[in-house]
N, C-alpha and C positions, 0 to 999 in steps of 0.2 A: 052385185057387189059384197064382198064380206072379208074379212081376216079372223084369221084361225090359228088358234094356242094349240100346237100340236106335239110337242115333248118340253119336257123340265128336265137337266140332267145335274147331277150336284156332281162336281168337279171341281177341284182344285187348281186355279191355273195363274194364279197370280201370287204377290209374300201377303198375303194378306190373314184372318186371324181364323178366318171358319172360309167352309168351301163357296165359291160365287156359282149359281145356276147359268148354266146355260142350254138357250133358251132358242125354241124356232117355231118362224110365223110365217102365214101362206095369206097373201093377197091374192085373191080374182076376180078377176075386172074383164067381163066378154071371154075371150077365146085365152085370154094372157093369162098367165099365172108369174107370180114374183113370191121365192121363198127367199126367208133372210134367215139370220142369225144374230142374240147379242152379243156372239163371240166375235170382236172386231167391229159389231154393226155391218157385217157383212154379208152378202149376197152369196146366195146357194144355188138356185135353181132360177131360169129366166126363161119361159116358156110363150115361143109367140107363132104367129102362122106362119106357114114355107105358103111358094106360089099355089102350091092344091091342095093348100085346104088344110094340111094338115100340121100338127104339131112339131116345134123341135127348142131344145134347152139350148140357147144360144149361149150358157157362161159357167165356165169352167164351177166346180163347187167337189165336194164330199157328203158320202152314202150316210156317214155316222160321224158321232163324237168323234170319236177313236182318231179315226180316218183324220177328221179335220186337225187335231191335235197335233198328229204325225206329220200332216202333209206340207203342203209351202203355206206359208203365216200368210204371203200374201197375197192369195188365192180369192181375191172377191172382197177385202175388208175396205177398211176407212184406215187410212195409212198417215201417221201423223209423230208428234208435233208437223214437222217439217216432214214432206213426203221430198222425194228424192235423195241425191247427194248433198250433205256437203264438207268441203276439203276439208283432211285433215282432223275431222271430227271435234272441230271447234271453228268458234267465230265469237269475236270482240262486239259489246252493244254499250253506249254509253259508259263508252272506258273500261268495262270489266272485260276478261276474258272466261270464256264458260270452255269449258273443255267436257265433251259430248262421248258417248260411249260408242268407239270403233266395230264395226260389222262387217265392211265393205272394205278389206282390206284397211288402212290407215286412214277412210273417210267412215264419214257416219251415210248409211242408206235406209231412210223410210222411218227415222225417227229412231233407230238404234234396236236390239236386239231385243229388248223390252217392251215395245213402244204401243202406241193405240190398236194396230190390228193383232194381239195377244190380251187384249184386256177385256173385260167383260162388263158390257157397257146398260145401262138401263132403257127399260125396252117401253113405253106407252103409246098406244093405240090411240090415234087422237081422230081418226074417222071412219067409216069402212074400206076407205083403200090408202088410209096411211097410217104410218106407222113413225114415230119418233123413238133415237137413239139419243140418250145423253151419257157424258164420261166425265168427273170430276179429274181432274189431271195436277198432283200436288203440286206446286213445287219442289223444285230437285228432281222431278219425274226425268231421268235417264237425262238428269246434269241440267235440262232447262230450266230456265229462270221464271219464278209463275205459279202460281195456282191457274190454272185454264178450265172453264168449263166450256166445254162443246156438244152442238149437238147436230144431226146432221137426220132428216127428214125424207122419208122414202115415199113417194106418191107415185101407185100404177091409176093410169086415165089412158082415156081415148085422146087421142091427139088431131090437131087441126093442122099441126104445123106441115105444110109443105106437103098433106095428103096422109100423112101416118096415120098407121091402124091403133099404134100403142107405143105411151112415153111415159119412161121410167125417169121423175125427176128427185135430184138430191138437193136441197137447201139445208145450207148448212150456215148456223150462230157460233159465235164466240168471245167472251171476255176474260179478263186476265186480274189480278189481283197485284203485275208486276210488270213493268215492261219485259217481251219477251220477244221472239221468232216465231211463226205458223206459217204454214201451207201445207194444210190438211189435205189431201184428193182419194176417190174411190181408186181401188187395184185390181179390177176387174179384170181374167182374162176372157174375151169373146171369140168363138169361132162360131161362125154364123152359116157351116156344116150342117151344126148341132150335134158332134162328136169331136171328142179329140184326136178320136182316130184319124183324121182325117185333114193332111195340112191344111194352114191359115193362107199359105203364100199365093194358093188362087183368088185371096180376096179383091177386089178391085176399093183403090183408095182413091178417094178424095183429099185435100189436107187445105186449108183457106188459110196460106201462108205465103208471104214470099221471104223468110229469112228463119234460119236456124241459129241456133247456141252452139258452135262446135268446141268442141272440146278436145283433153289431152290424151293420152294413152289411159287413165287410170279412171276416164268419162268423166272429168271436172270439164267447166267450159273455163274457155280462154279467156272470158270477159269480150272478142269478138261478136257479133251481132253478121251474120256473112250470108246474103243474098241465097236465095237455093236456084236462079238464075243459071243453066249449064250443068246441074249439079243431081246426082241421081235421089237428091230428099227434093226435089221441085215435083210436087202430084197438087200443082195449081191444076193441072188437069189429070185426068181420072187414069190411072196406072195400075196395071196389076201387081201386087206387093212384091213376087218371085220374080220380075222381072227383071229388073237392074241391083236387086240386094245382095251378089254376088262380085260386083263391079268394084274396081282398083282404085277407091277412093276412098281417100287416110280415116274421113271419119266415120266411113262402114267398117273398115279394115278395124279399128279403134273397140268399135263396138262390138263386132262382128255379125255385122246388119245392123236393123234399125233400132237404134237405142238411142233418140234423140228430143231434142225439145225445141218445139217449132212456134216461130213468134205467130201469133194468130192476130189475122186481118179482121176482124169481128164477130159478132154471136155467132155467126155458124162456124163449127170448126172444122167439122171432117164429116166424109160420107166413106160406108162400107159395104162393098154389093157383091151377094156371091151368087155365079150365073147358075150354079147349079141346083139351089133351094129358089130363087130369085127374092131373097130376103136382104132388105137393104138399113143399115144402123146410119143414120145420122145425130149428130153429136152439136149440143148447143150451148152455150156457157158465155159467162163473165169474168172468165182469168185470162190473164195476156198471152198464155200458154199452155202446149198441149203436150207430153212426150208420148212419143210412141216408140210402143216396146215390141217388136216379133217375134220375141221370144226364145230368143237365142242360145243362154243356157241353159233351157228346157235340156234333161238327159233322159227321160224317159222313166228317171227311178219314183216318180211323186205319182201313184193311185189314188183318181180321182172317180165321179158318180161311175156306177154301172160296169165298174171293174176297167176304165178306160184309164193307160197312163198319159203320162202330160210329156207328150214327145216332142222333138227339137219343131219349133216353130209351130206351134200346133193350137197356138192361140197369141192372139195380141191383145196390151194393152193400150188403150186411150185415156192418158191420166190429164187431166183438167188440171193447172194448178197457174203456181207461180214458178221461174224460173231455179232450173237447180242453182244450189252454192249463193241463191243471192243473198247471204247474209254477212257473203265474205267479198261480194261485186258490187259496187255502191252506185256503178252505171246501171244495172239493174232495178227493176220496179221493186221499189220496198216488200218487206215480208212484217216487219216491226208492226205488234200489236200492244197496245198502251191502253192503262187504266181507265177507265170511263170513256173508251171507243169500243164499235161490235164490228166483230168479224163477219162477213156475211159470203155465199158464194153459191151460186144456181149453176146446175148442170144438167143436163136435157139429154138422155138416150132417145131415141125416137124411130119406131119397128114400121116397115111398109113390105110390099111384098110390088117386085116388076115384072 
């Protein structure tokens, strides 16, 4: 096992007084390799064995700094302060209304146009297989209240969970000096074929959830918790992702496919299996929800690694988190963080073959 720092590039990526250094790190553990960057604390590559013993890179990323800065900012990073959508780009906390920067029509998505995905984080290798990224988000960052110090630690290990071969663990911590809302999540796009040039609609999905949160046409939750029973969002038994994605069901029509928050039923959140490669990915989390997005808005203009373009439904995001628009939905689990409290989150992606 080892961590390797293999590039440092000085690039101005924020409104700061001097260039910030974008760094790339690589963790190798047995046959698995995880490549990371401090730009957005993001995953760049993730190589795991397939059924035949070959290695497949199962996550989207970019070959160069230039491509990464020009590409989809939400390809692989930790997004925040608030992952997912906030209706009308505003919320009220302790009687004070905070007006955020909209970047999804009238709403805010994933922390705004200059959210955590576009920040350069501090990197600190902890062990041979673990790296911690830390960011200090100042009071007023994208108009959110409070100075927040957040960290995410990536660890690549062999896994004993359900016979898994390798595990990527993400452990988050955060504190604030003023009451705020917080909902960070990892926004990696996975494709278990090992290439973005083959559709992920062939993946077989299982989601441990009896309910989901339906949305309006702007993908803002209505506040309802709806049973998945009898709907194309019922993944309690395995289904091919492409099997029901075009059904005439209002939530699917609004999202142009799957782009919904499932109300999870326990630590095991989901399983994804690709029959062509034999790769299985299981997701475990302590979060109450998971947003499954099937890449419905990708149009093939975003060029990733190896010259591959991120085309329509060629990758899936499984974002473990609290529910969308929670600051405006009092019936949803709270995302408020106050001084003296510590935010924590743990999510694991476990890989094996079948």
